[in-house]
BAMAR-437330 format. One record per residue (C-alpha): residue in one letter; x, y, z; residue number from 1. Coordinates in Angstrom, 3 decimals. Layout:
BEGIN
['A', [X, Y, Z], NUM],
...
This chain:
BEGIN
['M', [107.045, 78.588, 140.845], 1],
['A', [107.967, 81.555, 138.780], 2],
['D', [106.903, 84.886, 140.080], 3],
['R', [104.097, 86.685, 138.295], 4],
['P', [104.971, 89.905, 136.521], 5],
['E', [103.997, 92.931, 138.506], 6],
['R', [100.759, 94.640, 137.390], 7],
['T', [101.338, 98.154, 136.088], 8],
['D', [98.818, 100.933, 135.452], 9],
['N', [100.045, 101.971, 132.049], 10],
['K', [98.852, 98.844, 130.083], 11],
['P', [96.225, 99.405, 127.439], 12],
['Q', [92.825, 98.395, 128.583], 13],
['L', [91.027, 95.583, 126.632], 14],
['S', [87.686, 96.261, 125.002], 15],
['L', [85.145, 93.740, 123.721], 16],
['H', [83.989, 94.214, 120.066], 17],
['I', [80.184, 94.108, 119.703], 18],
['P', [79.124, 93.794, 115.965], 19],
['E', [76.854, 96.577, 114.822], 20],
['P', [74.716, 96.713, 111.593], 21],
['N', [75.638, 99.554, 109.199], 22],
['Y', [72.314, 101.324, 109.643], 23],
['R', [69.563, 101.605, 112.177], 24],
['P', [65.797, 101.987, 111.346], 25],
['G', [64.757, 105.680, 111.241], 26],
['A', [68.229, 107.005, 111.897], 27],
['D', [70.491, 105.996, 109.006], 28],
['E', [70.215, 106.087, 105.293], 29],
['V', [70.364, 102.635, 103.697], 30],
['D', [73.688, 102.132, 101.766], 31],
['F', [74.743, 98.852, 100.266], 32],
['S', [77.606, 100.428, 98.268], 33],
['A', [80.197, 98.437, 100.314], 34],
['I', [78.942, 95.198, 98.713], 35],
['E', [81.203, 94.268, 95.842], 36],
['I', [79.152, 93.006, 92.983], 37],
['P', [81.366, 91.558, 90.196], 38],
['E', [80.566, 91.389, 86.585], 39],
['A', [78.359, 88.570, 85.616], 40],
['G', [80.195, 85.694, 83.894], 41],
['A', [83.570, 86.846, 85.181], 42],
['Q', [84.053, 84.057, 87.621], 43],
['P', [86.134, 80.919, 86.477], 44],
['R', [84.436, 77.421, 86.741], 45],
['P', [86.895, 74.899, 87.909], 46],
['D', [86.515, 71.189, 87.064], 47],
['E', [84.047, 69.483, 89.339], 48],
['A', [86.766, 67.057, 90.421], 49],
['C', [89.254, 69.784, 91.232], 50],
['D', [91.232, 69.969, 94.417], 51],
['P', [89.350, 72.168, 97.004], 52],
['T', [92.282, 74.677, 96.925], 53],
['E', [91.236, 75.621, 93.371], 54],
['T', [87.954, 76.987, 94.784], 55],
['H', [89.520, 79.287, 97.362], 56],
['G', [89.122, 82.362, 95.054], 57],
['L', [85.460, 81.573, 94.564], 58],
['C', [84.954, 81.670, 98.374], 59],
['T', [85.475, 85.464, 98.360], 60],
['D', [84.165, 86.154, 94.838], 61],
['L', [80.471, 86.104, 93.870], 62],
['I', [79.393, 83.609, 91.171], 63],
['R', [76.830, 85.461, 88.804], 64],
['V', [75.391, 84.442, 85.551], 65],
['L', [72.608, 86.926, 84.812], 66],
['G', [73.827, 90.288, 83.860], 67],
['E', [72.099, 93.809, 83.866], 68],
['D', [71.159, 92.977, 80.218], 69],
['N', [69.033, 90.076, 81.426], 70],
['R', [71.260, 87.649, 79.496], 71],
['A', [73.354, 84.701, 80.701], 72],
['H', [77.136, 85.100, 80.771], 73],
['G', [80.270, 83.156, 81.476], 74],
['P', [81.244, 79.544, 82.070], 75],
['W', [78.689, 78.988, 84.869], 76],
['D', [75.776, 79.449, 82.490], 77],
['P', [73.901, 76.202, 82.862], 78],
['K', [72.239, 76.668, 79.421], 79],
['L', [68.849, 75.653, 80.543], 80],
['D', [66.168, 75.288, 77.826], 81],
['P', [63.242, 77.693, 77.802], 82],
['D', [60.827, 74.965, 79.129], 83],
['T', [62.916, 74.361, 82.127], 84],
['L', [63.218, 78.066, 82.818], 85],
['R', [59.401, 78.351, 82.613], 86],
['E', [58.977, 75.522, 84.973], 87],
['M', [61.303, 77.158, 87.355], 88],
['L', [59.375, 80.497, 87.049], 89],
['H', [56.018, 78.605, 87.597], 90],
['H', [57.505, 77.225, 90.902], 91],
['F', [58.550, 80.721, 91.884], 92],
['S', [55.038, 82.013, 91.174], 93],
['L', [53.341, 79.144, 93.063], 94],
['V', [55.530, 79.688, 96.185], 95],
['R', [54.783, 83.367, 96.253], 96],
['A', [51.088, 82.864, 96.047], 97],
['F', [51.284, 80.141, 98.686], 98],
['D', [53.300, 82.424, 101.028], 99],
['E', [50.859, 85.218, 100.649], 100],
['R', [47.743, 83.212, 101.376], 101],
['M', [49.320, 81.385, 104.316], 102],
['F', [50.466, 84.682, 105.749], 103],
['R', [46.983, 86.013, 105.557], 104],
['G', [45.574, 82.828, 107.035], 105],
['Q', [47.822, 83.296, 110.142], 106],
['R', [46.619, 86.829, 110.540], 107],
['Q', [43.065, 85.560, 110.356], 108],
['G', [43.743, 83.136, 113.089], 109],
['K', [43.611, 79.872, 110.982], 110],
['T', [47.076, 78.898, 112.068], 111],
['S', [49.494, 79.974, 114.832], 112],
['F', [52.627, 80.570, 112.832], 113],
['Y', [54.089, 80.938, 109.250], 114],
['M', [57.389, 81.831, 107.655], 115],
['K', [57.752, 83.423, 104.142], 116],
['C', [60.687, 82.829, 101.807], 117],
['T', [60.129, 85.968, 99.759], 118],
['A', [63.183, 86.980, 97.728], 119],
['E', [64.992, 83.704, 98.655], 120],
['E', [63.051, 81.392, 96.194], 121],
['A', [66.041, 80.708, 94.008], 122],
['T', [68.026, 79.265, 96.940], 123],
['S', [65.579, 76.424, 97.265], 124],
['I', [63.728, 76.011, 93.961], 125],
['S', [66.573, 76.540, 91.612], 126],
['T', [68.962, 74.467, 93.697], 127],
['S', [66.437, 71.621, 94.147], 128],
['M', [65.902, 71.440, 90.390], 129],
['A', [69.633, 70.866, 89.994], 130],
['L', [69.443, 67.686, 92.182], 131],
['Q', [68.068, 64.265, 91.312], 132],
['S', [64.492, 63.713, 92.657], 133],
['D', [65.665, 60.973, 94.983], 134],
['D', [68.629, 62.811, 96.431], 135],
['M', [67.898, 63.259, 100.142], 136],
['V', [67.433, 66.857, 101.333], 137],
['F', [67.726, 68.139, 104.866], 138],
['P', [66.093, 71.517, 104.863], 139],
['S', [65.745, 74.406, 107.309], 140],
['Y', [62.397, 76.162, 107.816], 141],
['R', [62.369, 78.361, 104.690], 142],
['Q', [62.653, 75.690, 101.990], 143],
['Q', [58.952, 75.244, 101.089], 144],
['G', [60.153, 75.736, 97.519], 145],
['V', [61.978, 72.395, 97.577], 146],
['L', [58.734, 70.581, 98.378], 147],
['I', [56.825, 72.476, 95.777], 148],
['A', [59.347, 71.842, 93.164], 149],
['R', [59.337, 68.179, 93.982], 150],
['G', [55.563, 68.054, 93.420], 151],
['Y', [54.366, 67.694, 96.968], 152],
['P', [50.625, 68.464, 97.088], 153],
['L', [49.829, 71.952, 98.446], 154],
['L', [46.804, 70.576, 100.119], 155],
['E', [49.028, 68.381, 102.308], 156],
['M', [51.226, 71.342, 103.197], 157],
['I', [48.271, 73.446, 104.203], 158],
['N', [46.761, 70.560, 106.282], 159],
['Q', [50.084, 70.423, 108.090], 160],
['I', [50.082, 74.231, 108.717], 161],
['Y', [46.480, 74.017, 110.065], 162],
['S', [47.268, 70.933, 112.237], 163],
['N', [43.845, 69.606, 111.201], 164],
['S', [42.401, 66.157, 110.762], 165],
['G', [44.175, 65.787, 107.444], 166],
['D', [47.570, 66.532, 108.766], 167],
['K', [49.753, 63.512, 108.086], 168],
['L', [52.061, 64.485, 110.866], 169],
['K', [49.076, 64.334, 113.287], 170],
['G', [49.581, 67.832, 114.719], 171],
['R', [53.025, 66.899, 116.266], 172],
['Q', [55.044, 69.461, 114.377], 173],
['L', [55.106, 73.303, 114.498], 174],
['P', [53.397, 74.595, 111.276], 175],
['I', [55.638, 74.711, 108.239], 176],
['M', [57.811, 71.897, 109.521], 177],
['Y', [56.941, 69.356, 106.927], 178],
['S', [58.191, 65.917, 106.321], 179],
['S', [57.886, 63.499, 103.383], 180],
['R', [59.735, 60.211, 103.005], 181],
['E', [58.198, 59.728, 99.507], 182],
['H', [59.780, 62.994, 98.334], 183],
['S', [63.157, 62.392, 100.099], 184],
['F', [62.398, 65.459, 102.346], 185],
['F', [63.707, 65.010, 105.886], 186],
['S', [61.656, 66.282, 108.777], 187],
['I', [62.339, 70.021, 109.459], 188],
['S', [63.317, 70.803, 112.964], 189],
['G', [63.041, 74.066, 114.951], 190],
['N', [66.400, 73.264, 116.658], 191],
['L', [68.965, 75.211, 114.734], 192],
['A', [71.560, 73.419, 112.545], 193],
['T', [70.622, 69.842, 113.758], 194],
['Q', [69.876, 68.989, 110.082], 195],
['V', [73.468, 69.554, 108.991], 196],
['P', [75.230, 66.717, 110.906], 197],
['Q', [72.228, 64.509, 110.069], 198],
['A', [72.772, 65.253, 106.282], 199],
['V', [76.409, 64.508, 106.543], 200],
['G', [75.641, 61.138, 108.410], 201],
['W', [73.097, 60.185, 105.857], 202],
['A', [75.502, 60.855, 103.067], 203],
['M', [78.233, 58.887, 104.787], 204],
['A', [75.705, 55.971, 105.136], 205],
['S', [74.840, 56.194, 101.411], 206],
['A', [78.596, 55.994, 100.604], 207],
['I', [79.143, 52.986, 102.963], 208],
['K', [76.234, 51.239, 101.127], 209],
['H', [77.725, 52.164, 97.731], 210],
['D', [74.392, 53.764, 96.845], 211],
['T', [74.056, 56.449, 94.173], 212],
['R', [72.111, 59.125, 96.207], 213],
['I', [73.702, 62.193, 97.614], 214],
['A', [72.419, 64.537, 100.401], 215],
['A', [71.966, 68.334, 100.410], 216],
['T', [71.132, 70.468, 103.363], 217],
['W', [70.198, 74.104, 103.955], 218],
['V', [71.133, 76.203, 106.903], 219],
['G', [70.862, 79.902, 107.683], 220],
['E', [74.013, 82.028, 108.103], 221],
['G', [73.209, 82.678, 111.749], 222],
['S', [72.942, 78.913, 112.439], 223],
['T', [76.518, 78.321, 111.265], 224],
['A', [77.498, 79.654, 114.576], 225],
['E', [76.114, 76.441, 116.164], 226],
['G', [78.504, 73.690, 117.061], 227],
['D', [76.489, 71.238, 114.996], 228],
['F', [77.514, 73.035, 111.803], 229],
['H', [81.180, 72.821, 112.569], 230],
['A', [81.003, 69.185, 113.707], 231],
['A', [79.295, 68.485, 110.320], 232],
['C', [81.989, 70.236, 108.306], 233],
['T', [84.613, 68.101, 110.127], 234],
['F', [82.903, 64.879, 109.376], 235],
['A', [82.133, 65.860, 105.805], 236],
['S', [85.802, 66.612, 105.195], 237],
['V', [87.316, 63.694, 107.048], 238],
['Y', [85.082, 61.173, 105.345], 239],
['N', [84.694, 62.800, 102.024], 240],
['A', [80.867, 62.600, 102.389], 241],
['P', [78.794, 63.070, 99.313], 242],
['V', [76.964, 66.040, 100.654], 243],
['I', [76.174, 69.724, 99.767], 244],
['L', [76.220, 72.238, 102.661], 245],
['N', [74.053, 75.172, 101.614], 246],
['V', [74.422, 78.292, 103.635], 247],
['I', [71.657, 80.865, 103.040], 248],
['N', [73.131, 84.140, 103.951], 249],
['N', [70.093, 86.385, 103.986], 250],
['Q', [71.734, 88.976, 106.180], 251],
['W', [69.518, 88.526, 109.193], 252],
['A', [69.019, 85.852, 111.846], 253],
['I', [65.752, 87.035, 113.237], 254],
['S', [66.825, 90.541, 114.585], 255],
['S', [70.644, 89.727, 114.610], 256],
['F', [72.512, 90.759, 111.556], 257],
['S', [75.077, 88.453, 109.966], 258],
['G', [77.991, 90.037, 111.831], 259],
['F', [77.102, 88.108, 114.897], 260],
['A', [77.736, 84.857, 112.925], 261],
['G', [81.124, 86.142, 111.761], 262],
['S', [80.524, 87.950, 108.441], 263],
['E', [82.553, 90.928, 109.507], 264],
['R', [85.764, 88.781, 109.431], 265],
['A', [85.195, 86.608, 106.387], 266],
['T', [82.523, 85.348, 103.981], 267],
['F', [80.628, 82.223, 105.060], 268],
['A', [81.987, 80.377, 102.032], 269],
['S', [85.528, 80.926, 103.403], 270],
['R', [84.776, 78.551, 106.202], 271],
['A', [85.151, 75.787, 103.691], 272],
['I', [88.895, 76.601, 103.318], 273],
['G', [89.695, 75.794, 106.912], 274],
['Y', [87.941, 72.434, 106.652], 275],
['G', [89.485, 71.409, 103.366], 276],
['L', [86.155, 71.577, 101.618], 277],
['A', [85.434, 73.024, 98.134], 278],
['G', [83.641, 76.287, 98.578], 279],
['L', [81.501, 78.590, 96.419], 280],
['R', [79.992, 81.961, 97.045], 281],
['V', [76.934, 82.600, 94.809], 282],
['D', [74.536, 85.408, 94.020], 283],
['G', [71.446, 83.977, 95.720], 284],
['N', [69.109, 86.192, 93.777], 285],
['D', [70.365, 84.774, 90.410], 286],
['P', [68.332, 81.689, 89.575], 287],
['L', [70.809, 80.477, 86.994], 288],
['A', [73.788, 80.959, 89.270], 289],
['C', [72.030, 79.046, 92.000], 290],
['Y', [71.168, 76.296, 89.707], 291],
['A', [74.747, 76.000, 88.221], 292],
['A', [76.452, 76.019, 91.586], 293],
['Q', [74.258, 73.356, 92.990], 294],
['R', [74.621, 71.176, 89.900], 295],
['W', [78.370, 71.558, 90.028], 296],
['A', [78.404, 70.518, 93.697], 297],
['A', [76.055, 67.610, 93.020], 298],
['N', [78.159, 66.234, 90.280], 299],
['R', [81.271, 66.542, 92.453], 300],
['A', [79.605, 64.724, 95.288], 301],
['R', [78.147, 61.993, 92.966], 302],
['T', [81.642, 61.172, 91.571], 303],
['N', [83.281, 60.847, 94.992], 304],
['S', [85.137, 64.042, 94.475], 305],
['G', [84.116, 65.557, 97.746], 306],
['P', [81.639, 67.688, 99.614], 307],
['T', [81.003, 71.422, 98.844], 308],
['L', [80.002, 74.330, 100.984], 309],
['I', [78.040, 76.909, 99.149], 310],
['E', [77.083, 80.427, 100.471], 311],
['F', [74.020, 81.872, 98.714], 312],
['F', [74.308, 85.580, 99.220], 313],
['T', [70.738, 86.929, 99.321], 314],
['Y', [68.319, 88.978, 101.358], 315],
['R', [65.342, 88.213, 103.580], 316],
['A', [62.758, 90.579, 102.165], 317],
['E', [60.107, 89.856, 104.822], 318],
['G', [60.144, 89.462, 108.571], 319],
['H', [61.676, 86.350, 110.028], 320],
['S', [58.292, 84.921, 110.692], 321],
['T', [54.754, 86.051, 111.476], 322],
['S', [55.928, 86.644, 115.149], 323],
['D', [58.518, 89.181, 113.983], 324],
['D', [58.395, 92.874, 113.208], 325],
['P', [61.514, 93.724, 111.264], 326],
['S', [60.828, 97.568, 111.401], 327],
['G', [62.258, 97.281, 114.936], 328],
['Y', [65.763, 96.432, 113.836], 329],
['R', [66.228, 97.317, 110.169], 330],
['S', [65.231, 100.053, 107.826], 331],
['A', [62.030, 99.616, 105.613], 332],
['Q', [64.067, 100.818, 102.621], 333],
['E', [66.471, 97.949, 102.802], 334],
['R', [64.444, 95.729, 100.616], 335],
['D', [64.116, 98.114, 97.779], 336],
['A', [67.728, 99.145, 98.053], 337],
['W', [69.107, 95.617, 97.970], 338],
['P', [71.497, 95.649, 94.938], 339],
['L', [71.025, 92.085, 93.686], 340],
['G', [67.376, 92.500, 92.925], 341],
['D', [64.535, 89.958, 93.057], 342],
['P', [64.923, 86.405, 91.714], 343],
['V', [61.448, 86.188, 90.263], 344],
['V', [61.790, 89.408, 88.416], 345],
['R', [65.328, 88.526, 87.144], 346],
['L', [64.190, 85.130, 85.754], 347],
['K', [61.050, 86.648, 84.155], 348],
['N', [63.107, 89.397, 82.472], 349],
['H', [65.687, 86.817, 81.262], 350],
['L', [62.892, 84.787, 79.548], 351],
['I', [61.478, 87.967, 78.026], 352],
['E', [64.881, 88.900, 76.795], 353],
['L', [65.074, 85.458, 75.189], 354],
['G', [61.769, 86.018, 73.456], 355],
['E', [60.198, 83.178, 75.438], 356],
['W', [57.929, 85.115, 77.659], 357],
['D', [55.910, 88.368, 78.211], 358],
['E', [54.133, 90.343, 80.903], 359],
['D', [50.754, 89.123, 79.909], 360],
['R', [51.715, 85.467, 80.360], 361],
['Q', [53.379, 86.394, 83.596], 362],
['A', [50.197, 87.918, 84.857], 363],
['E', [48.224, 84.820, 83.756], 364],
['M', [50.661, 82.510, 85.501], 365],
['D', [50.466, 84.521, 88.771], 366],
['L', [46.641, 84.519, 88.606], 367],
['K', [46.428, 80.711, 88.149], 368],
['A', [48.946, 80.194, 90.938], 369],
['A', [46.738, 82.332, 93.276], 370],
['E', [43.669, 80.467, 92.251], 371],
['K', [45.334, 77.106, 92.698], 372],
['V', [46.412, 78.008, 96.261], 373],
['K', [42.992, 79.429, 97.100], 374],
['A', [41.181, 76.206, 95.998], 375],
['D', [43.550, 74.008, 97.941], 376],
['T', [43.226, 76.218, 101.000], 377],
['K', [39.367, 75.914, 100.812], 378],
['E', [39.759, 72.130, 100.489], 379],
['A', [42.014, 72.040, 103.460], 380],
['E', [39.716, 74.153, 105.636], 381],
['K', [37.182, 71.373, 105.346], 382],
['N', [39.490, 69.309, 107.551], 383],
['G', [39.466, 72.167, 110.128], 384],
['I', [41.676, 74.962, 111.093], 385],
['L', [43.480, 75.953, 114.343], 386],
['G', [41.185, 75.870, 117.317], 387],
['H', [38.116, 74.834, 115.502], 388],
['G', [37.880, 71.053, 116.231], 389],
['M', [38.264, 68.414, 113.525], 390],
['H', [41.795, 67.575, 114.835], 391],
['Q', [43.510, 64.199, 115.085], 392],
['P', [41.667, 61.562, 117.135], 393],
['F', [42.543, 61.562, 120.868], 394],
['H', [44.116, 58.047, 120.914], 395],
['T', [46.758, 59.052, 118.239], 396],
['M', [48.776, 60.872, 120.916], 397],
['F', [50.019, 57.412, 122.092], 398],
['E', [50.788, 56.041, 118.564], 399],
['D', [53.954, 56.017, 116.437], 400],
['V', [56.433, 55.997, 119.301], 401],
['F', [57.018, 52.264, 119.106], 402],
['E', [56.497, 49.862, 116.150], 403],
['E', [54.125, 47.936, 118.402], 404],
['E', [52.299, 49.693, 121.264], 405],
['P', [53.682, 48.423, 124.646], 406],
['W', [51.518, 47.421, 127.551], 407],
['H', [52.155, 50.574, 129.643], 408],
['L', [51.116, 52.893, 126.762], 409],
['K', [48.022, 50.775, 126.170], 410],
['E', [47.133, 51.260, 129.792], 411],
['Q', [47.792, 55.061, 129.688], 412],
['N', [45.820, 55.302, 126.570], 413],
['A', [42.730, 53.472, 128.018], 414],
['Q', [42.950, 55.477, 131.346], 415],
['S', [43.157, 58.771, 129.480], 416],
['Q', [40.200, 57.857, 127.310], 417],
['A', [38.132, 56.864, 130.284], 418],
['E', [38.878, 60.135, 132.083], 419],
['R', [38.064, 62.117, 129.048], 420],
['D', [34.765, 60.281, 128.574], 421],
['K', [33.855, 60.843, 132.170], 422],
['K', [34.574, 64.525, 131.951], 423],
['Y', [32.673, 64.946, 128.639], 424],
['P', [30.019, 62.236, 128.578], 425],
['D', [28.382, 64.014, 125.580], 426],
['G', [31.622, 64.529, 123.694], 427],
['V', [34.239, 67.156, 123.766], 428],
['P', [32.662, 70.563, 123.202], 429],
['H', [33.766, 72.365, 119.957], 430],
């Protein structure tokens, strides 16, 4: 056995690097000048069937379409007609109105939890509009815009948030964790990144069956540090799965800034390079760029040309959830200082520049959206709210585990019901 080298006292000491955000609340002035924002339209658009190596430059660039002049520029311009742009803007308006009322409902005690997607609307609405309506989506918990864009009733979403008697998920999911087979919307899970390998597996199954449907999934940049994400990338690459991996880099994973997930070393889109995937880095506050990148990746997947990893570079304007106070870890000025603006404002200004919109029509649209959400909320409250009865029948807690209820669950159900009736002979008090 070889002798170990002698220990000497003059060796340099090791030190552990702990990522730190650039500014702390109350102490530092917000400065986003280090973010490189290229000119809109300057990024090349390779062929959708290209070799993944041709996208390497786009993993560190930033695909942009809308310029400071509110016009569309360059080869990534999807050339959407005004009606489609107005439809997209309508979805934006509806999601914002929905978020505001559900946030207030949580503060009023009508539900226990809610999560806004303010300033991230383009990453879900614009992208979902670029997919086919039956493409399977595997969302994270901030993609309510996908459901709304696909026409899922607001009433059903509110019933689920309130966990009331109208909740189709029977109160078994945390508020905002929707599911709809009819809308090809996979169940949202609170476990981080589990939806990514599920999306890849579903896409592989679709390819095995020679189907025509592809899969798309959304994951936060913080969740890319999970092993599930990397396992999914491996399987997607090895089996050429027809899937789109959307990474929403909104700069914060609750109170941990993106550096803890690796952004100090490389962009999140750059992770595609090591796995042999096509990769794109996109201005996540540019609705046209979001649409164009998703359509490019969808066409690539649909023609068996391979999976794509897309980083949407955006900013989480609100707290992580109603349980979070962002003032404790980031400056209140960050939202206003964010250099890529607001996706709703940018799309509105683009339509105005085209002569297809104006501020009065925007105000009317916003008012109608707020009234629509208010009316559906009032209707949902007839089915009950958190802690005010009118929940799912007691016996349903034993249902839906097996296709046919087995004998032991039938016995447990009957015993539980008997004990409940004995304790509350006049019915459960409200």
